[in-house]
N, C-alpha and C positions, 0 to 999 in steps of 0.2 A: 805404292799406295793402292789399296783396294777401294774401288768406287762403289757406292751404294747403288741399288737397283734404280732408284729415282734419279740419281745423278747421271747414270748411263743413259736413261731415257731422255732427260733434258738435253744432254749433249748431242744425242742422235737427232732430236727435234731441231736443235740449232743448226746442225749440219744439213739436215733436209731442207730447211728454209733457206739456208745459204746457197745450196745448189739450185733451188728453184728460182730465187731472186737473181742470181748470177746469170742463169740461162735466160731468164726473161729480159734482162738488160741487154745482153750481148747478141741476142737474136732478134731484138726489136719488139718483143712483146710489150715491154715497158719502154716508152720513148724518152730517153734522156738527152738524145741528140738526133739530128736529122740523118736519115738513111738515104742511100742513093735511089732506092725504089719508091720513096715517098712521092716523087714528082713525075713518075712514069704514067703515061696514058696507055693502059694495056690494050685497048681496042685499036688505037693507032699503031702501036708497036707490034702486036702479035696477031691482030685481026680478031674477028668474032669467035671463030672456031678455036684458035689457039688460046685466047683468053678464057673461053668456057672450059677448056680442058684443064688449064692451070688452076682455075678457081675450084673446079670439081675435085681435083686431087687434094687441094688444101682443105676443102670441106670434109673429105673422107676421114680426116683426123678426128672429127667429132665422134666417130663410131667407138673410138677407144676411150673417150672421156669418162663414161660411167665407171669402168673398172679402174681407171686411174684415180678418180675421186675416192672410190672405196679403198684402194690401196693407201692413199694418202691419209684418210681418216683412220683406217685400221692401225697404221703405223704411229700416228700422232696421238689419237684420242686415248688409246689403251697403252699401258706400260709395255714397251717392247722388250724389256729385260726383267721379267718377273722373277721374284725370289723362288727358292725351292718350294715345290708344292707341299702344303701341309694337309695331312689327312683330317677329314671332318668326322670320322668315325672309326671304329675298330675294324681291321680287315677281317676279323673272325665273324663279324655281323654283316659283311657285304653279301649282296645277292649272288647267286651262282653265275659264274662268268665262263663262257666257252671261248677260248682263243682259237680261231679257225683260220687255217692257212690253206689256200687253194693253189695247186701246182699241176703241171702236166706230168711231172715225175721224171723230167729230164736230168735233174740235178739232185739225186737222192742223198749224197753226202752233205751237200749244203743244207738240205731240209733237215736231216738228222742232227747236224751240229746246231742249227738254229732252234730246233725244238728243245734240245737240251739246255741251251743258253736261256731261252725264254722261260722254260719251266723253272730254272734256278733263280731267275730274276723274280718270278712270282713268289717263290719261297722266301727270297731275301726281304720282300716287303711285308711278309707275314700273311700272305693269302692262303686260305684253306679251301674255300668253295670255288674251285676252278678245275678245268680240264683243258688239255691241248688237243685239238682235232685237226688232222691233216686230210684234205680231200684231194685225191689224185686220179688222173686218167690211167696211170700205171702204178703197180705196187712199188712202194718206197721201202717196205720191209723195216719199219720202225721197231726199235726195241720194245718188247712187251712191258707195259707199265700201267698200273691202275688209273693214272691220270692222263694217259695218252690213248686216243682213238684214231685209227687209220681207216678211212673210207676210200674204196676204189670204185669209181663211177663205172657201171657196166657199159660195155660198148653198145649194148642193145637199148640203153635207156634213151628215151626221147620225151621231152616235156610236151605239154599240150599245145604250146604255140610253136614248137620247133626251135627253141633257143639253142644257141651254139656257144662253143668255147667256154670261157670262164662262167658266163651266165648259166650255162647248162649244168656245170658242176655245182654252182651255188644253189640252183633250184633243186637239184637232186637231194641236197641236205635237208630241204624243207618238206620233202614228201612224207606223208603220214607214216609209211612203213620204214622210214630211215631216221627221221627226226626223233631225238630222245629228250629234247629240251622242253621245259614248260614255258608258257607264254610270258611268265614273269622273269625268266632267266635273261641273261644278256650275252651278246656275241661281239667279240672283237675281231674284225676282219683284217688279216695281214697278207701281204705278198710273201712269197717264199724266202725272199732275202731280208725281210723286215725284222729288226731287232727291237724288242721292248726295252725300255729303261725304267728304273725305279720311279723316276719322276712321272713318266707317262702312266704307269700303273696307279700311282696315287691320284693323278688327275682323273683317270677312268673310274676309280672307286668313288671319288667325290661326285662325279657325274651320275653314277647309278644310285648312290645314296640319295641324291637330290630327287631324281626320278621325274622331274618336271617335263623333260623333253625325251622323246623316244629315239632320237638319232643324234649322234655327235661325231666330231672329227677334230684332230689336232695337228700340230706341227711335225713335219718330217724334215730332217737335215741329212746332208749327203757327204760331208767332209769329216767323217769319223773313222778312227782306226787307220787301216791302210787304204790310201787313195790309189785307185787303179789308173784312172785317166784324169789328169789335172785339167785338161781343156774342158771336158764335159762336166767335171765337178764344179769348176768355177762358173761355167755357163748356168749350171743348175742353182747357183746362188740366187738367181731371179725367182726360182720356185719357192725358196725359203722365204723371201720377202713377200711373195704372193700369199703364202700361208698366213704370215703374220699380219698382212694387210687386208686384202680383199676377202679371203676366206674367214678370217676372224671377225671382221666387221659385219659381214652378212649374217653369220651364224649367231654372233653374240648380241648384235643390235636388233636385227629383224627376225632372227630365228628361222630363216628361210634360206635354202640354197639357191639364191637368185642367179648366181653365175655357175651353178653346178658344184661338184666337189670331186675329190680323188677316190681311187679304188682301194687304198690302204689306209690303216689307222681309222677305220670306220667302226663305230660302236653303235649297235642297234639293240633294241628290246626284241627278243625272239618272236613274241606274238605279233608285234607291229611289222617285223620283217616278213613274216609269213603272209600277212594280209596284203602287203604291197607286192611282194614276190619278185623274183628275177625272171619270171616266165613272160618275157616281153617280145618274143619273136625275133626275127633277123635284125630289125632296127635297134633292138635293145641288147644286141649280142657283142657289139664291137666296143662301145663305151658303156658297158653294163652298169658301171658305177654312177655315171651321170644320168642315165635313163632312170635308174632306180630312185635317185634323189628327186628328179622331176616328178615321178609318179607319186612319191611320198608327199611332196609339196602339193600336188594336185589333190591328194586325199585329205589335206588339212593337217598333217603332222607337223610338229615343230622340231627345231634343231638347236644345237648349241655348240660353242667352241670348247674344246677340252684342253686344259693346261697340261704341260709336259710334252717333251718331244720324243719321237721314235727315230731310229736310224735306218737308213737305206744307202745303197750305192748308186751312183750315177752310171749310165751306160758305159761299158768298157771300151767301145769303139765309136768312131764317128758315124759308121754305117748304122749301128744300132741306135744311136742318138737320132739320126734322120728317120729311121723306120718308126721309132717310138713317137716322134712328133707327127708323122704322117697318119699313124693309126689314131692318135688322139683327135686330130682334125677331122678325119673321116667319121669317127664314131660320134663326135659332137654334131657333125653335119646331119647324120641320121637322126639324132635326138631332136634337133631343131626342126627338122622337116617331117617328123612323125605326126600323124593325125591323132594319135592317142593322147597327146599333151596339148592342152589349150594354149593359145598365144599368151594369155595373161600370166601363165606360169613360166614361160620361157623367153619373155621379151628381152631381159637383160642378157641371158645366155645367147640369144640371137644376135644382139649387138656385138657381143664379144666374139662370136664366131665370124661375123662379117668383117669385123676389124682385122681378124686373123686372115680371112680369105683375101682381103684386099691388100695384104702386106706387099705383094709385088708392085701395086700401084703406089702405096705409101713410100716404098723404097725409091721408086722412080721420082717421086716428089722431092726427095732429099737432094737429088741431082738437079732436077729441073728448077727447083726454087733458087738454086745458086746461079744457074745459067740464064734463067728467064725470071727475074724477080718481078713481083706484082704487088701493088699496094692493096692491103686488106683492111677490113673493119678492125678497129682496135681490139674489140673483144675476141675476134677470131685469132688475132696474133697472140693475145695473152693465153688463150686456150691451147693453141698449137705448141707454144713454148712450155706450158705447164705439162702437157702430155709427154713431150720430149724429155723434160727435166726429171719427171717421175720415173720414166723408164730407165734413165741412167742411174738415178739414185737407188732403184731397186737392186741393182747389182752391188752397189756400195754397201747397202744395208745387209744384203745376203752374206757378204764376206764378214761384216762386223758380227753378225749373228752366228755364223758357222765356225769362226776361228777365234781363238783366245789371244788377245793382245799380250797378256802376261806370259803365256807359254811361248809365243812366237818371237816376241820382242818387236819394237816399233818398226824397224826397217823392213823386216820380213813381212810384217803385217801390211805395211804400205805397199810392198811388192805384190802381195796377193790381191789387194784392192785394185791396183793397176792391171794385174793379170786378168781379173774379172772384167774390167772395162775393155780390155783388149779382145775379149771373146765376143763383144757385141757385134763386130762385123761378121765373125764366124756364125753367130746365131742368126743374123739377118740372112745370110746365104742359105743356111740350113732351112730356115722357115720358108724362104721363097721356093726352094726345091720341094719341100714337103707339101706346100700349098698347091703348087702346079701339078705335082705327081698325084697328090691326094684327090684333087678335083676330077682328074681324068682317069685315074686308076680304079681298080676293083675295090669297092668300099666294104666288102664283106669278107675281109681277111683279118686275121688276128696274129700279128707278128710278136713273138716273145723274144725279148733281148737276152743276150748271154748273161748268165748270173754267176758263173763260177770261173775262176782262173786256175787252170791246172798247171802244175810245175812242169818244166820241160823234161823230156825223157832223153837221157843220154844213151846213145847206141854205141 
């Protein structure tokens, strides 16, 4: 039996509420019976210092509350399983769209294959006013085609602020003697491994047809076609839920990137992008996507969530997974502490960052709460349980959104859900290492994960 979009959403909401209520009851958030710690005198049992430490660790949970609330509202308020995107106008009348991919040029075959696939997808939805542009540090040697433009960033190029890495390449495209787009054209930013889908292109065309907002972003999923690493792919199910929850709610409800955004599946109006620019110095070079979003927010631009998903691959190795998380944390750290962005524009991003940086303390709290229980205010118990339940449900929803029950069958589908939950300890370990390493390591490095699996060579 094929379930309707609305039925899927209602079942997901029921499951979400079930997980939250169950977690609240069995962790003491909602008191249905007396717990052992209810009658403990923490001062007498642990002393002033010990009690203070235990309560401080418990209160740190509040840092994660805003993003958990946004994830909950995004997943529940809006249909999490929308139907196929329907075009609101003819593709022939759509504004000109430049699909721009930035690469270091280390994987030319991957780039060539994805350029071909993405161009064919554009043709499949009837697009005519578009081009594919590849910006690389090294020549990729793309096949000559009237709709393909290859730009190689000169080694001598230096932006005014000294931007580095991907920000440098993105800014090069905006220079007067390089840019060929008019201010009313649109740019779709992709990573070198990102694949367009027909649904995402319909969503993008609807977004640019509307034209109300200058910047937009949509959902990326990671469990498509051949999965290279099941551990990292299942762990990335959290990111899928994060897109459908926090990202969608902030962009569709408030039209602001309150918690930042990703660097791929970014849609911008060319004129607005040039005004904001990627020329943001060293602090804007590690998480250039997040810095750009904060600067656009500061300048008063509005954003929206775009329907339709794109495809990417999760990191192929645990080392790459760790390095990726470390770079994200370091880049966002630089954004939050940049003097160029007012606090009012980055308050929610700051809370998110510090909930991330305090992960080692939160992890220790999981152990200490069991060994040294303390009575807390009821509202704090409820909040802590809600945060824990939402973080668990994010993995469950990510699997539900990434995999098809009809294609896998019930038992294999449940196995994948359990597999995603089993990656939680792995994720906790990785996040702890990334935070400690990121806080004390060099923050001005840009690690690029492996993007291509080469077949073994028989000698």
